[in-house]
C-alpha positions as CSV (number, residue, x, y, z in Angstrom):
1,M,0.2,-0.1,0.3
2,T,1.1,3.4,-0.9
3,K,2.0,5.5,2.6
4,K,0.9,9.3,2.5
5,N,3.1,11.5,1.7
6,T,5.5,9.4,-0.7
7,F,6.1,8.6,-4.0
8,Q,4.8,5.6,-5.7
9,L,8.0,3.3,-6.9
10,S,6.7,4.0,-10.5
11,E,6.7,7.7,-10.4
12,V,10.9,7.2,-10.1
13,R,11.9,4.0,-10.8
14,L,11.8,3.3,-14.8
15,E,12.0,0.1,-14.3
16,K,8.7,-0.2,-11.9
17,A,6.8,2.3,-14.2
18,L,7.1,-0.1,-16.8
19,V,5.9,-3.2,-15.1
20,P,2.4,-2.5,-16.5
21,F,4.1,-2.8,-20.4
22,V,5.5,-5.8,-20.1
23,S,2.8,-7.4,-18.1
24,A,-0.2,-6.9,-20.3
25,G,-0.9,-8.9,-23.1
26,I,1.0,-9.2,-26.5
27,A,-2.4,-7.7,-28.4
28,T,-3.3,-5.1,-25.7
29,Q,-4.8,-2.1,-27.2
30,G,-4.9,1.3,-25.8
31,S,-2.7,3.2,-23.5
32,E,-3.2,2.5,-19.8
33,H,-0.3,0.0,-20.1
34,I,2.0,2.9,-21.1
35,K,0.7,5.6,-19.0
36,P,2.9,4.5,-15.6
37,V,5.7,5.9,-17.9
38,H,3.8,8.8,-18.7
39,W,3.8,9.9,-14.7
40,Y,8.0,8.7,-14.6
41,L,8.5,11.5,-16.6
42,A,6.6,14.1,-15.3
43,V,8.2,13.5,-11.9
44,R,11.4,13.4,-13.6
45,L,11.0,16.4,-15.3
46,V,10.6,17.8,-11.7
47,L,13.2,16.2,-10.0
48,E,16.2,16.3,-12.4
49,G,15.4,18.9,-14.6
50,G,14.2,21.5,-12.6
51,F,11.0,22.5,-13.8
52,A,7.6,23.4,-12.2
53,P,5.0,21.1,-11.3
54,E,2.4,22.8,-12.5
55,D,3.6,23.8,-15.9
56,I,3.5,20.1,-16.5
57,T,0.7,18.3,-18.1
58,P,-0.1,15.5,-16.7
59,T,0.9,17.1,-13.4
60,P,3.0,15.5,-11.1
61,P,2.1,15.4,-7.1
62,L,4.5,17.7,-6.4
63,V,4.0,21.3,-5.0
64,V,7.0,24.3,-4.9
65,R,6.9,25.9,-1.3
66,G,9.0,28.9,-0.4
67,S,10.3,31.9,-2.8
68,G,14.1,33.1,-4.6
69,R,16.5,31.2,-5.5
70,Q,16.2,28.1,-2.4
71,K,12.9,26.2,-3.6
72,K,11.7,22.7,-1.5
73,L,9.7,20.6,-3.2
74,T,6.7,18.7,-1.2
75,Y,4.8,15.5,-2.1
76,S,1.3,16.3,-2.5
77,A,-1.5,13.7,-3.9
78,P,-3.5,16.2,-4.4
79,A,-1.9,18.0,-7.0
80,R,-1.9,15.3,-9.5
81,K,-3.9,15.7,-12.3
82,D,-3.8,12.9,-15.2
83,A,-4.5,15.0,-18.3
84,E,-3.4,15.1,-22.0
85,L,-2.7,18.0,-23.3
86,A,-4.0,19.3,-26.7
87,V,-1.3,21.4,-28.7
88,I,-2.2,22.7,-31.7
89,G,0.2,22.5,-34.6
90,G,0.9,23.7,-38.0
91,L,-1.8,20.9,-39.9
92,K,-3.7,19.8,-36.8
93,S,-4.0,19.5,-33.5
94,K,-2.1,16.5,-31.5
95,K,-2.6,14.8,-28.0
96,I,0.7,15.0,-26.9
97,D,1.8,12.2,-23.3
98,V,3.9,15.0,-21.4
99,V,4.5,18.6,-21.7
100,V,5.9,21.9,-20.4
101,T,4.1,24.9,-21.0
102,K,5.6,28.5,-19.9
103,P,2.7,31.6,-19.9
104,G,3.2,34.1,-22.4
105,V,5.3,31.2,-24.4
106,G,3.4,27.9,-25.1
107,P,4.3,24.8,-24.9
108,V,8.4,24.4,-24.3
109,L,9.3,21.0,-24.2
110,A,7.2,17.9,-25.0
111,I,7.8,14.0,-25.1
112,S,5.5,11.6,-27.5
113,V,5.5,8.0,-25.6
114,K,5.5,5.0,-27.8
115,G,5.6,1.3,-26.4
116,T,5.6,-1.7,-29.2
117,K,5.2,-5.3,-27.9
118,K,4.9,-7.1,-31.2
119,A,5.2,-6.8,-35.3
120,F,8.8,-5.5,-35.3
121,R,9.5,-6.6,-38.8
122,N,7.3,-2.9,-39.3
123,L,9.1,-1.1,-37.4
124,T,10.3,1.6,-39.9
125,N,7.0,1.6,-41.8
126,R,5.8,3.4,-38.5
127,M,8.1,6.3,-39.1
128,E,6.1,7.9,-41.1
129,E,3.7,9.0,-38.1
130,A,6.7,10.2,-36.0
131,I,8.1,12.4,-38.5
132,G,4.6,14.1,-39.0
133,D,4.2,14.3,-35.6
134,S,7.7,16.3,-35.0
135,T,6.9,18.3,-38.5
136,N,3.7,19.4,-37.7
137,L,4.4,20.8,-33.9
138,H,7.7,22.6,-35.3
139,I,5.7,24.1,-37.9
140,M,3.9,25.9,-35.5
141,Y,6.7,25.7,-32.3
142,P,10.3,26.1,-34.3
143,G,11.4,26.4,-30.3
144,L,9.7,23.5,-28.7
145,V,12.4,21.0,-27.3
146,Y,10.6,17.7,-28.4
147,G,11.8,14.0,-27.4
148,F,10.0,11.0,-28.9
149,F,10.9,7.8,-26.4
150,H,10.0,4.2,-27.5
151,V,10.3,1.5,-25.7
152,L,10.2,-2.1,-27.0
153,Q,9.4,-5.4,-25.8
154,A,12.0,-7.7,-25.2
155,N,10.5,-11.0,-26.7
156,Q,12.7,-13.4,-27.1
157,A,12.9,-16.6,-29.5
158,G,11.9,-20.1,-28.5
159,T,9.0,-18.3,-26.3
160,P,6.3,-20.8,-26.5
161,R,3.2,-19.4,-28.9
162,L,5.4,-16.5,-29.7
163,M,5.6,-15.4,-33.6
164,K,8.9,-15.0,-35.6
165,S,7.5,-11.7,-36.6
166,D,7.2,-10.7,-32.9
167,T,10.8,-11.6,-31.8
168,S,13.1,-8.9,-30.8
169,V,15.8,-11.0,-29.4
170,D,17.6,-14.1,-31.2
171,L,18.1,-17.3,-29.1
172,Q,21.8,-16.2,-28.3
173,G,20.5,-13.2,-26.5
174,N,21.3,-10.5,-29.4
175,V,18.6,-8.1,-30.6
176,V,17.4,-8.9,-34.0
177,K,18.1,-7.4,-37.4
178,A,15.2,-5.8,-37.7
179,V,15.0,-3.7,-34.5
180,R,18.8,-3.0,-35.1
181,R,17.4,-1.5,-38.4
182,Y,15.0,0.7,-37.0
183,H,17.5,2.0,-34.3
184,D,19.6,3.3,-37.2
185,V,16.6,5.0,-38.7
186,L,15.8,6.5,-35.1
187,A,19.3,7.7,-34.7
188,N,18.8,10.1,-38.0
189,L,15.8,11.6,-36.5
190,A,17.3,12.6,-33.2
191,G,19.7,16.0,-33.1
192,R,17.7,19.0,-33.7
193,R,19.4,21.5,-32.3
194,L,18.4,25.1,-33.7
195,V,15.2,26.7,-34.1
196,R,15.7,26.8,-37.7
197,D,17.0,23.5,-38.5
198,D,14.9,20.7,-40.5
199,Y,11.4,20.3,-38.4
200,T,11.2,16.6,-39.0
201,R,13.7,15.8,-36.8
202,Y,13.3,15.2,-32.6
203,E,15.9,17.4,-30.6
204,A,16.3,13.8,-28.9
205,V,15.2,10.6,-29.2
206,G,15.2,7.8,-26.8
207,F,15.0,3.9,-27.1
208,A,14.9,1.1,-25.1
209,L,14.3,-2.6,-24.8
210,V,12.5,-3.7,-22.0
211,Q,12.4,-7.6,-20.7
212,K,10.0,-9.3,-17.8
213,T,11.1,-10.1,-14.8
214,A,10.5,-11.9,-11.7
215,E,11.4,-8.6,-9.8
216,G,8.7,-6.7,-12.7
217,S,10.8,-5.5,-15.8
218,S,14.2,-4.6,-16.3
219,I,16.1,-2.6,-19.1
220,L,17.6,-4.6,-21.7
221,S,22.1,-3.6,-21.2
222,G,24.0,-3.4,-24.3
223,F,21.3,-2.1,-26.3
224,P,21.4,0.7,-27.8
225,E,25.1,0.8,-27.0
226,P,26.3,3.5,-24.3
227,G,27.7,5.3,-27.1
228,S,24.1,5.4,-28.9
229,P,22.3,9.0,-29.5
230,L,19.3,7.1,-28.4
231,A,20.5,5.5,-24.9
232,P,17.8,6.6,-22.5
233,E,20.0,8.6,-20.2
234,K,21.6,11.0,-23.5
235,F,17.7,11.6,-23.8
236,F,17.3,13.2,-20.8
237,Q,20.1,15.3,-20.7
238,T,19.6,16.0,-24.5
239,L,16.3,17.8,-23.6
240,Y,17.6,20.0,-20.8
241,Q,20.9,20.8,-22.3
242,I,18.7,22.5,-25.7
243,Y,16.0,23.7,-23.7
244,D,18.9,26.0,-21.6
245,L,20.3,26.7,-25.3
246,R,17.0,28.0,-26.2
247,Y,15.4,29.6,-23.2
248,P,16.8,30.8,-20.2
249,Y,19.1,33.5,-22.2
250,M,17.0,36.0,-23.1
251,S,17.4,39.2,-20.5
252,N,14.1,38.2,-18.6
253,R,14.4,35.0,-17.9
254,Q,12.4,34.6,-15.2
255,G,10.4,31.7,-15.2
256,L,12.0,30.1,-17.6
257,A,15.3,29.3,-16.0
258,R,15.3,25.8,-14.8
259,H,14.6,25.9,-10.7
260,A,17.3,24.0,-8.3
261,W,15.7,22.4,-5.4
262,S,16.8,22.8,-1.6
263,S,18.3,19.5,-0.2
264,D,16.2,20.1,2.7
265,S,13.2,19.7,0.5
266,P,10.3,17.3,2.1
267,V,10.4,15.1,-0.8
268,F,14.6,14.5,-0.3
269,A,14.1,13.6,3.5
270,G,16.0,10.8,4.8
271,L,18.2,10.9,1.7
272,P,21.8,13.2,2.7
273,D,23.6,12.9,0.1
274,E,23.6,12.6,-3.7
275,E,24.7,8.8,-3.3
276,A,21.4,8.4,-1.4
277,R,19.2,10.2,-3.6
278,F,20.8,8.7,-6.8
279,S,19.9,5.1,-5.4
280,R,16.3,6.4,-4.6
281,F,15.5,7.5,-8.2
282,G,18.1,5.9,-10.3
283,Y,19.0,9.6,-11.2
284,S,20.7,12.8,-9.1
285,P,18.0,15.6,-8.6
286,R,18.8,18.8,-9.0
287,I,20.1,19.9,-6.1
288,G,21.7,23.9,-5.4
289,V,21.0,27.4,-5.6
290,S,18.9,28.1,-8.6
291,D,20.4,30.2,-11.2
292,E,17.0,32.2,-11.7
293,V,17.8,36.1,-12.2
294,E,15.3,38.8,-11.4
295,D,13.7,40.7,-14.4
296,E,16.8,42.6,-16.1
297,S,14.5,44.9,-18.3
298,E,14.8,48.6,-17.9
299,D,12.0,50.0,-16.7
């Protein structure tokens, strides 16, 4: 049972958020089995990314206390709001899984999440949809930092009643060619850096294979390789780096600069140092003194 005023493990650990995904049947329809990943991303954008929880849809169960350059985070279950934001694109409106919106600016960062459990031979045929989504939103918002996060189920050859086309890992434990080819195609869709760059590309793409385990789930190690631009940890760091490149440089950057949280925040109670916090969350929260500045514009 979830304790009061504390995180669910699925909100702070990706392998826990992916348990409903790997546990669902292979013919699963809808998005309920992938929604916990949306919550994980929303919480991580606050803790690690330094974005205000009230600016994120869906809104994570967090509130900011205090003012000035030392801000404290508190867990608040009532603050959680389950929603998808419909963003008006250049061609059509699009519901996006996770969106950071700034008043007076609009959507500044967004993440689309996709989960695939079968039919891996057809992966490259779905690229048209991914390219269309990126193009549609970047036409309207060239400055949008847009990420695409795709998880595939690690279905191993030899599993009873598993069709060959639904296999993503062979008998030797190697990722099959169709998935490797899809990885290479996705890599060419990542890396949009400047606002005038190709609208079809995403700022960052994350890619992972997840397998069911006795404990729940785990990310398949070794693929993508550590040097791949699609490695999950690089995904988050790239989003933050490009956001910082585009937004907080402005003279009036109050409200756009990412926050840094006080180590005395209630959500970090019992976690005295970076090692303890990393052990809890699987990443290092953004701790320190905020680099926000007051409005520097002249009267």
